N, C-alpha and C positions, 0 to 999 in steps of 0.2 A: 504493500500500500504506500509506503514511504517513497519508493522509487517511482511508482506510478504518479504520485502527487508531484514529484519534481519534473518528470518527463512529459506529462500531458500538455502543459502550456507550450513546450518547445516543439510540439508537432506543427505549430503554425509559424509560417515564415515571418509574420509581423512580430511575433513574440521573440523569435531568434534575433531579429534586427534590434528590437527594443532592448534585449538583454545585453547585446554588445554595446549599444549606445549608453546604457546606464553605467556600465563598467568603465567605459572611456570617460564619461562625465565625472563619475565618482573619483577616479584616479587624478585627473587633471585638476578638478576643482579642489580636491583634498590637498594637493601639493601647493597650488597657488594660494589657497585659503590660509595656509600657515603664515604667509606674509601679511595677509589681511588681519589675522588675529594678533601677531606679535607687534605689528606696527599700529594697531588701533585704527584700522581702516574699514571697520564694518559699515559705518554710515556711507563711506565713499563707495564701497562695493554695492550697497543697496541703491544708491543714487545712480551709479554708472549702469546698473542693470536696467533702470527705467529710462535712461537717456538714449538707449538704442532703439526705443520705440519708433521715433520718427523715421529712421532709416528702414526699419522693418515694414512700417506702414507704407512708405513710398514704394518699396519693392513689391509689396503685396498688391497695391492698387495698380501698379504698372505691369504686373505679371512677371516681375523679375525675380532674381535670386534673393531670398530673405536673408541668407547668411551675409552676402556681400553688402546688402543695404544696412543691416544691423552693424556689421563690422565698421563700415565707413562712419556711421553715426557714433558708435562707441569710441573709436579712436579719436574722432574729432572732439568729442566731449572730454575725453581724458587729457588730450593735449590742451584744450581750452582751459580746463580747471588747473592744469599744471602751470599754464602761462599766467592766469589770474593770480595764482598764489606764489609766483616766483618772487623771491627776495621779500616775502612777507608783505607784498603790496595789498593783499586782501587775505583775511583769515580763511583757512581752508574750508571750514564748515559753512561759512557764508558763501563762498564761491560755489561750493557743491550745491547748496540750497537753491541758489539762483539758477544755475544750469539745469539741475534736476527738474525743478518745477516748470521751467520754460519748455524744455524739450519733451517732457512727458505730456504736457498739455498740447503741444504741437502734434505729437503722435496720435493722441486721442482725436484731435480735430481732423486729422487726415483720414483715420480709419472710419470716422463717423460719416464720411462722404459715400461709403459703400452701403448697399442696401441691407446686407446681412452683417452689419458691423458688430452686433452684439455677440454673435457666435464666433466671428473671426477674432474679436478682442479676447474672448474667453480662451481660445486656443493659444494666442500669443502670450497672454498673462500667466496661464497655468500649465502650458505645455501639452504636447500630444505625442508621447514617446511611441505609441503604437502606430503612429503615422510616419515614422522614420523610414526613409527610402535608402537604397544602396548608395546613392549619390551623397546623401546626408552623412552616412557613416564614413564615407571616404573623406569628406570635409573634416569631420570630427577627428579622424585618425591623423590626417596630415597636420592640421593646426594644433592638435593635442601634442603630437610629437615635437612640433616646433616650440611650443611653450615649455614642455619638459626639458627639451634639449637646451634651450636658452637658460633655464633655471640651473641646470647642471653645469653649464659652461661658466656661468657668472655667480656660482653659489657663494664663493668667498666674498666677492664684492657686495652682493646683496646682504650677506650676513653682517659684515662690518657696518654697512650703511644702516641696517635695521636696529642694531644693538648699541653701536657706538659711533654716532655721527661725528663726534670730535675726532676720533681716530681716523675716520674716513677722510676728513679734511687734512689731517696731518699727513696721511699717506698720499694726498693729492689725487684721490679718486674722483672721477667725473660724476659727482653726486647728482647733479641736476639731470644729465642725460640718463643716468641709471634710474632715477626716480621716474622720469617720463617713460622709460622702457618698461619698468614694472607696471605702471598704469596701463600701458599698451597691452602687456601680457594679460592683465586682469580683464581688459576689454575683450580680447580674443577669447579668453576662457568663457566669459559670460555669453558671448554671441554663439559660440560653439555648443553651448549647453541649453540654448533657448528651447529647442524642440523637445527636450526631455522634461524639464521642470518649469519652463516659462519664466517670464520676467519677474513676476511677483514673488516667486519662491526661490529665485536663484541665490539670493543672499544666504539662505539656509544652507545650501550646498557648499558655499564658500566658508561660512563661519562655523557651523555646528560640528562637522567632522574634525576640523582643526582644533576647536575648543575641547572636544572629547579627547583628542590626542594629547593636548597640553596637560590634561589631568593625569595622564598615564606616563609620559616621558618628559625629559627636560631638554635634551639636545635637539636642535632644529632639524637635523637630518633624520633622526629617529622619529621626530614629530611628523615629518612629511610622509614617512613610510606608513605609520599608524593611521594618519589622517586619510591617506589614499585608500588604505584597506577598509577603514570605516565607511568612507564614501561609496566604494564599490559594493560592499556588503549591504549597505542601506539601500542602494539602488536595486540590487537583485531581490532582496526581501520585499521591498516596496512594490516591485513589479509583480511578484507572486501574490501579494495581498490585493493588488489592483485586479488581477485576473480572477481570483477566487471569490473576492468580496464585492466585485463590481464597483470598485472605487476609481476615481480619476487617478491616473498614474502619478502625476506630479505631487499632489497632496499626500498620497500614500507613501511615496519615497521620503518626503520631508518629515512626515510623522514618524517614520521608522528611524531616521537618523536622530530626531529629537528624543525618541524613547531610549535609544542607545546612550545619548548624552546624559539623560536623567539617571539611568542605571549606573553609569560610571561615576557620575557626580555623587550620588548617594553612597556608593561603595567607597569613594575617596574620602567623603566626610566621616564615614564610620571608621575608616582606617586612621584618619587624623585624630579622632577622639580617643581611639585606643592607644595611640602613641603619646598622648598627653600624660 
């Protein structure tokens, strides 16, 4: 019965593609999300996820590629926020709030011009992993590999910049280009994950697995491995829950990763009390 329970959903091609998609999204989001957590960028991640909406909306209305449209909008927003906050010309949270509100409103205005915009907006906001096509998987794989490869190549630089900005300046690291690159990687991760969990729930995949990993390990590279594992497992379990309980896939995945965080948090609190 247990084996049948696991294999039955995989008889369908859309479930096979969905399973690959949630694993890819879980791993990439888990790795990049570690920087979001250690650098205190949760608000930025949430805002950036919403700023891709105009690009996705324009691509949808024009019948173009949603990934390309979202990527263009996301990178533009990341660079724009980086430029506004450069040399402390404007506080980061203020710049994020301005860009986030304006672009999200623009996206909704564009989508509302279509006749079935309420259904279309639901798919964009909350994802539709069961609608992932082979072309979508290829895009996720290519850009996911690009993100992971960049993080691996610049791991030491990102590490110093995240934990000791003073040392980064002493070592004369190009902190501003590195910061913009990290924002760009975050934008790529968000856009590549839209089909799976959607705009509204993307911040959970960036923050919750990484927050769970931080309760379990201390070193950043260990945290990335655990976070990627938590993200992938949450995606797979959430997809099974979606199939058997007839739930939307995006919320099911996010609820699963949230439940894992709560279990780990409670266990960590209990362990801390025993150590007192």
